[in-house]
C-alpha positions in Angstrom: -21.2 121.1 -51.4 -23.0 117.5 -50.7 -26.8 116.4 -50.9 -29.0 114.5 -48.8 -28.8 110.4 -49.4 -25.4 111.5 -49.3 -22.3 107.7 -48.6 -20.6 108.0 -45.5 -17.8 110.5 -46.3 -20.5 113.4 -45.7 -19.5 112.7 -41.9 -19.4 116.0 -41.0 -15.5 116.9 -38.5 -15.8 116.8 -35.2 -15.1 120.5 -33.8 -11.2 120.3 -32.6 -10.8 119.6 -28.7 -7.1 121.6 -28.7 -6.8 126.3 -28.3 -3.7 126.2 -29.5 -0.7 124.3 -31.8 1.4 122.8 -28.9 5.3 123.8 -29.7 5.7 120.3 -32.2 2.3 118.6 -32.0 -1.2 119.4 -31.8 -4.8 117.6 -30.0 -7.2 116.6 -32.9 -11.1 116.2 -32.3 -10.5 112.9 -30.0 -7.8 114.6 -27.6 -5.3 112.5 -29.7 -1.6 113.6 -29.6 -0.2 114.0 -33.2 3.9 115.7 -34.5 4.3 118.3 -36.3 6.7 119.5 -38.3 6.8 123.4 -39.8 8.7 126.3 -41.4 8.5 129.2 -41.6 9.4 132.8 -43.1 12.7 133.0 -41.5 13.0 136.7 -41.7 10.3 137.1 -38.9 7.5 137.9 -40.7 4.1 136.6 -41.1 3.2 135.0 -43.5 0.3 135.5 -45.6 0.1 131.7 -47.1 0.0 129.0 -44.6 -0.1 125.2 -46.6 -1.2 122.4 -45.1 0.7 119.5 -46.7 -0.1 115.4 -45.3 2.4 113.1 -46.4 2.0 110.3 -48.7 1.5 106.3 -47.8 4.2 105.2 -44.9 5.6 108.4 -45.8 6.8 111.2 -42.9 6.5 114.7 -41.6 10.2 115.1 -43.0 9.3 113.8 -46.2 8.5 117.7 -46.3 11.8 119.0 -46.1 12.2 119.8 -49.3 9.7 122.2 -50.2 9.4 123.2 -46.4 13.5 124.5 -46.9 13.2 126.2 -50.7 10.0 128.2 -50.0 12.0 129.4 -46.7 14.7 130.2 -49.2 12.5 131.1 -52.5 9.4 133.6 -50.4 8.9 135.6 -47.6 5.1 135.7 -46.7 5.3 131.5 -47.1 4.8 129.0 -44.2 4.2 125.4 -44.4 3.3 123.4 -41.8 3.5 119.6 -41.9 1.3 117.2 -39.9 1.9 113.1 -39.1 -0.6 111.1 -41.0 -3.7 108.6 -38.3 -2.0 105.1 -38.9 1.1 105.5 -40.6 4.8 105.2 -38.7 5.1 107.9 -37.3 1.6 107.6 -35.1 3.0 107.9 -31.2 -0.1 105.5 -30.7 1.7 102.4 -32.3 -1.3 99.7 -32.7 -2.7 102.3 -34.9 0.3 101.8 -37.0 -1.0 100.3 -40.9 -3.9 101.1 -39.8 -7.1 103.5 -40.4 -10.9 102.6 -38.6 -12.7 104.7 -41.2 -11.6 107.9 -44.0 -13.2 109.9 -41.0 -10.4 109.7 -39.1 -8.6 111.4 -41.6 -11.1 114.0 -42.8 -11.1 114.7 -38.8 -7.7 115.6 -38.1 -7.6 117.5 -41.0 -9.8 119.7 -40.3 -9.5 120.0 -36.7 -4.9 120.6 -37.3 -6.4 123.4 -40.1 -8.7 124.6 -37.1 -5.4 125.5 -35.0 -3.0 126.8 -38.1 -5.3 129.2 -39.0 -5.5 130.6 -35.0 -2.0 130.8 -35.4 -2.8 133.1 -39.1 -6.0 134.5 -39.1 -5.0 136.6 -42.3 -3.4 133.5 -43.8 -4.7 131.7 -47.0 -4.6 128.2 -46.6 -3.3 126.3 -49.3 -4.2 122.0 -48.2 -1.1 120.6 -49.8 -1.0 116.8 -50.3 0.5 113.6 -51.4 0.0 109.8 -52.7 -2.4 109.4 -50.1 -2.4 113.1 -48.8 -3.3 113.9 -51.9 -6.6 111.6 -52.0 -7.2 112.9 -48.7 -7.1 116.4 -49.3 -9.6 116.2 -51.9 -11.5 113.6 -50.5 -12.0 116.2 -46.8 -12.4 118.5 -49.1 -14.8 117.6 -51.7 -17.5 116.2 -48.4 -17.4 119.1 -45.7 -20.0 120.5 -45.7 -21.2 124.4 -46.5 -20.1 126.5 -44.0 -17.4 124.3 -42.8 -13.6 126.4 -42.4 -11.4 123.8 -44.7 -8.5 125.7 -46.9 -8.5 128.0 -50.0 -6.4 126.6 -52.3 -5.6 122.5 -52.8 -2.3 121.1 -54.5 -2.3 117.1 -55.8 1.5 115.5 -56.2 1.4 112.4 -57.1 -2.3 111.3 -57.2 -3.0 107.7 -56.9 -5.5 107.1 -60.5 -6.6 103.8 -61.9 -5.5 101.3 -60.1 -7.1 99.1 -62.2 -5.1 99.5 -64.4 -2.0 98.5 -62.1 -3.4 95.7 -59.6 -5.7 93.5 -61.4 -8.8 93.4 -60.6 -9.1 90.2 -58.9 -6.7 90.8 -57.0 -8.5 94.3 -56.1 -13.0 92.5 -55.7 -10.5 89.8 -53.2 -9.0 92.7 -51.2 -13.1 93.8 -50.9 -14.3 90.0 -49.9 -11.3 90.0 -47.6 -12.1 93.3 -45.9 -14.7 92.2 -44.6 -14.2 89.3 -43.1 -10.4 90.7 -42.0 -10.5 93.9 -41.9 -6.9 94.4 -39.2 -5.5 91.8 -40.9 -2.2 92.8 -42.6 -0.7 92.9 -45.9 2.1 94.4 -47.3 1.5 95.9 -50.5 3.6 93.6 -52.9 1.5 91.2 -51.8 -1.0 93.1 -52.5 0.2 94.7 -56.7 2.4 91.6 -57.2 5.7 93.7 -58.1 8.9 93.3 -56.0 10.4 96.2 -57.4 7.9 99.9 -57.8 10.6 102.5 -59.5 9.9 106.3 -56.9 12.6 108.8 -58.5 15.2 107.7 -61.3 18.1 106.5 -58.9 15.2 105.5 -56.7 13.9 101.3 -56.0 10.9 102.0 -53.6 11.8 98.8 -51.7 15.0 99.9 -51.0 15.0 103.8 -50.3 11.7 102.6 -47.9 14.1 100.7 -45.9 15.6 103.3 -44.9 13.3 105.3 -43.4 12.9 104.5 -39.5 8.8 105.3 -40.3 8.1 103.1 -42.5 5.7 100.1 -43.0 5.8 96.8 -43.9 2.0 96.0 -44.4 -1.2 97.9 -44.0 -4.2 96.1 -43.1 -6.9 95.4 -45.0 -9.2 98.0 -44.8 -6.2 100.9 -44.8 -6.4 99.4 -48.6 -9.8 99.1 -49.3 -10.7 102.3 -47.9 -8.0 103.9 -49.9 -9.3 102.1 -52.7 -12.5 104.1 -52.8 -11.1 107.1 -52.5 -9.2 106.3 -55.4 -11.8 104.9 -57.8 -13.9 108.1 -56.2 -11.9 110.6 -57.0 -13.4 111.9 -60.8 -17.3 112.1 -59.1 -15.3 114.1 -56.1 -13.6 115.7 -58.1 -16.5 117.2 -59.3 -17.1 119.4 -56.1 -14.1 120.9 -55.8 -14.1 124.9 -56.6 -11.1 126.2 -55.0 -8.0 127.4 -57.5 -6.6 122.9 -57.9 -2.2 122.5 -59.0 -2.0 119.1 -60.1 1.6 117.7 -60.9 2.3 114.2 -62.0 5.3 112.4 -63.5 5.5 110.3 -66.6 7.3 107.7 -65.1 4.5 107.4 -62.1 4.1 103.4 -62.3 0.6 104.3 -59.7 -1.2 106.7 -61.7 -1.0 107.4 -66.0 -0.8 110.4 -67.9 -4.2 110.1 -69.1 -5.5 109.1 -65.8 -4.5 112.6 -64.7 -4.9 114.4 -67.2 -8.8 112.6 -66.7 -8.6 113.3 -63.0 -7.8 117.3 -63.6 -10.9 117.7 -66.9 -12.9 116.7 -64.3 -13.0 119.2 -61.3 -16.1 122.2 -61.6 -14.1 125.4 -62.8 -11.1 123.0 -65.0 -9.9 126.3 -66.2 -8.9 126.6 -62.9 -7.2 123.6 -62.6 -2.9 124.6 -63.2 -1.5 120.5 -64.4 2.6 119.9 -64.3 3.7 117.0 -65.7 7.2 116.2 -66.1 8.2 113.5 -68.3 10.6 111.7 -67.3 10.3 111.7 -63.3 8.7 108.8 -61.4 6.5 109.4 -58.2 8.4 110.6 -55.7 8.8 114.6 -57.4 10.0 116.0 -54.7 13.0 114.0 -54.4 13.5 113.3 -58.2 16.0 114.5 -60.7 13.6 117.2 -61.8 12.9 118.2 -58.2 13.9 122.1 -58.9 11.1 123.0 -61.5 9.1 121.3 -59.6 9.0 123.3 -56.3 9.5 126.1 -58.9 6.5 125.8 -60.8 4.8 125.1 -56.6 6.4 128.6 -55.6 5.0 130.9 -58.6 1.2 129.1 -58.1 1.2 130.1 -54.9 2.0 133.5 -55.7 -0.5 134.0 -58.3 -2.8 132.8 -56.0 -5.1 136.4 -54.7 -3.6 138.1 -51.6 
C-alpha cells in the first residue's frame, strides 16, 4: 500500500513480543502492558467476526460497553475486543497520560493487539472500529501498513474527525505547530485550543459536564499529541485513497467536530468508494453510541457486519 519515499507514517510495525492475550491485558511491541475489555458471544460459540474497537480522545475501552452488549444480544457470531490506548486516561503508566511520542506507537500497539487476537481466533475476520480519535488511528494504521502485513478485513469509522479548520481558527493551528516544536511536552486543554467553553456531544450532554464524571478523563494534552492528531486529520482524505477493504462510516449531523459535507467528501476518497457505506443521523451529535438514536446506529452496525462475506 505504500510507495518509496513515503513519510514517517509508513514505518513498519514491530512484531509483538507477547505470545497470547492475558486475561485482562496484553503485551505490546515494547513489552508495555495495556488493559482491554472483551464481549464474547453469550452462548459460548466461536465468533466468526471480531470487532477490535479503538476509543476516542480522553476515552476508555468501557465506552464500547453499549456496542459490545448490543452485539452479544443481537448476534451469536461476533465478539468485541477493546484495548486501552497509549497516552490516554487508562494508560497504566501515569507519566504517559496526555502524551504520545509518535503516532507510530498507536499503530504498533494496534498491530500487536490485532496479532494476538488473531492467535485466539485464527479463523475469524477482523473488523477495526474506531471512534473519533480511534477512527484516525484505525484509518492511518490500515493505510500505511506494508504489503503483506496482517491488518483488518473491514473498517468502521464512527464520528471520524475531518476538517478541523472549520472549528479551530487557522492561526491557532499554525501556533500549535510552532509551539509543538519548541515545547512538545507542554500541555493545554482542548477548550484552550478551540476557544470554545462548551461542546455538546449528545443531545442531552455537554462534553465538559460528561467528561468530569469519568475517572479516566484527561484535562489537558501535550502539544505534540495535539499536533499529531491535527496532521492525521488533515491527511485522512489522502490516506483513505489507499484503503481497499469494506468501510462503514457513521456520522451525526450535529457533530461539532466534523461537518457533514466533509465526511461525505472523505467517503468518496476511498479507492473503492462503492465499498463504502455511509449512515448519517441528522439529529445526532458526536457520541453516537450514547445519543438518542443509538439503537439505529447499533442496528446499522450489526446489519453491515452481517453483510460482510463469511
